[in-house]
N, C-alpha and C positions, 0 to 999 in steps of 0.2 A: 504494500500500500504506500503510495506516494503522499507525503504530507506537504501542505502548502502553508507558507508563513507570510505574514505581512512584511513588506519592506520597511526598514527603519526610516527610509526617506519620506514616507507618507504617514504623518502623524494620525493617531486614532481619531483625534478631534476633527480632522479634515474629512476622514471617511464618514464619520457620523453626520457632519454637515452635508456631505454629498447625499446621504440617504434621506435627510430631511428635505433637501431641495428636490430630489426626485419625487418624493411623496407629495409635496406641495405643488409641484408643477403640473399635476394632472389637470384634465379638463374641468373647468368650473362652469356650471350652467345654472341659469335662473329657473325659478319654479313658478307655478300657477297656484293661486289660492282662491277658493270659492267662498262666497258669502255664507253658504250653508255650513261651513266649518267653524263659524263663530258662535258664541253663546246665543241661544235663541234663534239661530239660523238666519240672522239679519245683521247687516251693518248698522251702526248707530244712526238714528234719525235726529240727533241733537247736535246743533252746530257747536255748542260749547264742550261737547265730549265726543269728538270724532273717533272712529275706529282707527287705531294705529296699525299700519301695515309694516311689518318687520322688513329689514333689508334682506334681499335675496328673492323677493317675489316681484317679477317684472310684468306679470299678467295677473289681473284681478278680475274675476267674473262674478256677476250677480244678476239680480232682477229688480225691476221697479213695477209697482202697482200704482194706481191713481192715488195721489196724496202721499206717496212714499218718498222719503228723502234719504239718500245715503251720503253720509259725511265721512271722509277718509283723511288720514294724515300720514305723511311720510317725513321723517326727520333725519334720515341718513342717506338721502339721494346723492349721487355724484354731483359735484358742482359744475357749473358751466352750461353752455348751450345744449339743449336737447328738446325733443318733441314728445308730447304726451298725446295719445290718441284714444278716443272713446268710440267703439264700434257697437251699434245698436241693432237689434233684430226683433221683428214682430212675427206673429203667426199668420198663416195664410187666411184669407177671407177679407171681409170689409174691415178696414183698419184705419183708425185715425187716432194719433196720440201726440201730445204736446208736453213740453217741459223745458227745463233749463240745465245747463252744464256750466259750473262756475269754478274758479280757482283763485288761490291767494298764496302768497309766500309768508303770510302771518296768519295766526288763528282767526277764524271767522268771528265777527261780532254780532251777526244776526243770521237768520235763515236765508237772506238775500244779499249778504255782503260778498265782496270779492269781485273779480273781473269775469265778465261773460266770455265763455269759450265757444258759445253758440247756443242756439235754441234747438231743442228736440222737436222735430216736426216730421212725423211719419204718416203717410197716407197711401193706401192701396185698396184696390177692389178685390182682386183674386189672388194676387201673388203675395208672398211674404216680404214685407218691406224691410229695408236696411237703411242705415244712415251712419256716416262717419263724421265725427267732429274732432278737431285737433287744435292744439296751440303750441307755440314755441316759447321756451324759456331762454333768455338771452345769456351771453357769456358771463354776466355778473351774477347769475343765479347762485345762491349760497347753500342750497341743500335741503331746505324745509319747504314742503308743499302741502296745501290743504285743498281738497276737492269736494264739490257738492254736485249731486245729481238729483233732480227733482222731476217727477212726472205729475203734471197738474191736471191732465184730462186724457181720456181715451182708454185704450186697452193696455194691459200689462206687456212688458217687453223684457228682453234679456240684454245684457251688455258684457263687453270684454274691454277692459281698460289696459292699455299698453304703457308702461312706465319704465322704459329701458334704463333710466338712471338708477333704478332700484335693484338692478342685477348685482350679484356679488362681484367683487373686483378680483381678478385672477392675480395670484402672486407672480412676481417676475423671477424666473429661474436664474441662478448664477451661471456664468460661463464656466466650462470645465477648467479653465486656467485658474479659477479662483481657488481650487483645491491645492494648487501648488504654492499659494501665498502663505499657507499656514506654516511651512518650513519647520524644521526641528532637528 
């Protein structure tokens, strides 16, 4: 049996660091979270107590019924320019629904505070209606975002919210030459 030994020129600490880098450098992917996974199966309907979405969820799905408001907060988003997109879908048949989509970089002060990202306005006779609303955050965006979705009339709908700045940040692997810097 042939035995293998570590070379004295590669310190054990450098090998340990290499194993950590290899472990951390694996693919990092974001996840989807659904409104039904929260207590009561519903996002918060109170502007003063929004549902906090943890970092790592870049897609949030839910539903709205007439009079339903969903308030969400993100406090660990990536800073800088990015686009947030709300995709809405209704069921087939006679369909008419209206509401609002609002955002703010500070907590909401009322049910209607914040900046309008667009009006929900879906109408269809026989097909299943869809609508997409989006807004851009500028390069000075600091990482906290508050969202409000409100259905004021019509039939219930489902939505998917894309918040790419809430995806986990992949670690940066060290180059192989970094192992040689440990010397010993």
